[in-house]
N, C-alpha and C positions, 0 to 999 in steps of 0.2 A: 842587373835587375834594377828597376826603378820603381819608385813608389809615388803615389799621388798625394800631394800635401793637401790636407783637408782644412787648413786654417788652424788657428789657435783655439784650444778648447779650455785649458786650464793653465794659468800662468801665476807666477809668484814674483812679487815685488819685495826686495829686501833693502833695508836702510841700515847703515852702520856709521858710527862715529866714535871718537875717543872721548872718554870722560873728561870733565873739567879738571884743571890742575887742582892739587890739594888746597883747600881753603877758599876756592872760588866757587860762585854759584853753579849749580848743574846746568848742563845743556840738555834741552828737550826738543828733538826733532820729531815731526810727525808725518806719516804718509797720509795723503787725502785722495780719495777716488770720487770723482764727480761723474754722475751717469746722466746721459742725455737721451731724449727720445727723438724719433724721426720727425716729429712736429716742430721741435725747437733744438736742433743739434748744436747751435752755437749760442744759445741764450741762457736761461736759468736752468740749473741742474734739476732733474726730477728728484734726486736725492744725493746726499753726500755720505761717505763712509770714512770715518776717522777714528781716533782714540775713543774707546768705550762705545762703539757702535758696530753695526753690520747692516748689510742691505736687508730691505724688508723680506726678500725671498731667500736669504741665506746664501746667495751666490758670490758675494764679496764679503770677506771676513778678515779682521785684523787679528792674526793668531798670536802675535807677540808685540807688546807695546812697552818700550823702554822709556824711562823718564831721565835717564842718566847717561846712556851709551855704555854702561858697564856690561861686560861679557865678551865672549869670543864670537867672531863672525858678525853676522847680520843680527842686530839687536831688535829690530822691528821688522815684522813680516806680514804682508798682506797677500791673501790668495783670492784670485779672480776666477771663478768658474764660468767663463765667457760661453761655453757651449750650453749652459743651463739658463742663461739670461733670456728673459722674455723677448720676443721678436720686436716689440716697440722700442727697445733700447738699441741705439745704433752707434753710440760713441761713449767711451769711458776715458776721461782724462785723469792723469795721475800727477799729483803735486806733492811737494815737500815744504813744510813750513817750520820755522823756528818758533816754538810754542812758548817757551818760558822767558820771563824777564831775566836780566835787565833789558829795558827797551833799547832798541837800536843795535842789538846783536845781529850780525850778518854771517853769511856762510864762511867768510874769511876768518872769523873768530873761532870756528869749530874745527878741531884738528881731525884730519883723515875721514871726512865725511864722504860717503859714497852711496849711490843708489844703484841697484842691479835689477834687471828684468830677466827672468828665466821661464823657458817653456820646457818643463821636465829638467833635463841636465844641460840643455842648450841655452847658453847665455845670449839673449837678444841684444842687450845693451848694458853698459856700465858707464857711470858718469860720476866724476868727483867734484862737480859744481865749480870748476875753474872758470866757466864763462859767466857766472853770476855771483862772484865773490862779494860784491857789495850789496847783495839783496837779502831780504828777510824770508822770502818764499820763492818757489820756482815751480813752473810746470815742467815735467821731465819726460813725459811720454803720453801717447794716446793710443787707444785701441779703437778700430773702426770696423763696422760690419758692412760688407759689401752687399749689393743687390741679391747675390746668390746665398746670403746668410753666413758667409765665411768671415772670420775675424782676422785682421791683420794688425801689426804693430808699427808705430812710427816713433822714433826717438826724436824728441824736440826739447830744447832747453830755453825757456824764456823766464827771466827773473822778474820779480815784483818787489817793491819796497812798500809794504802796506800791512795792515792788521789782518788777522785771520779771517774775519767776516768779509772784508772787502776782497781778499784773495779768493775765497770760495766763490764769490759772485762773479769774479773776472775770469775764472778758469775756462769757461766755455768760449770766451772770445778769442782764445789762442787758435791760430790757424796754421 
């Protein structure tokens, strides 16, 4: 018996990392989702979802936001209800940024950092930032809506060495 895959409808992005050593400043990593319209799929995002925010329509939410990496499993979790996203949105790019000072901290400074994409219980991708160890932020995946309205996922890893504002502006340029 076979089934027809109807595309992704609801996915979860999880981020985990180990806390800083005792006496060292905390590490704070953040998941960022940038949403793009069909008019400008590689330009400026229509909106961003990150710490202390959610999408205007409630389809993208950050349900857990850790500032230290303490806890078991994935410390930070973002849920994307792609099936409910308005038709004008055709692309959602997911990034991870190191938020907290000291300046110059890169992924190589953060122990056991990993990002995971899941559709239900199916892991779509998992990445430990090995290709971007010298960067302060990275685009780690994108969701695209095809002409038939179905969402698909593509893992991609592109590092950036910039501040959070510049990173958010550059996320759409990743192809």
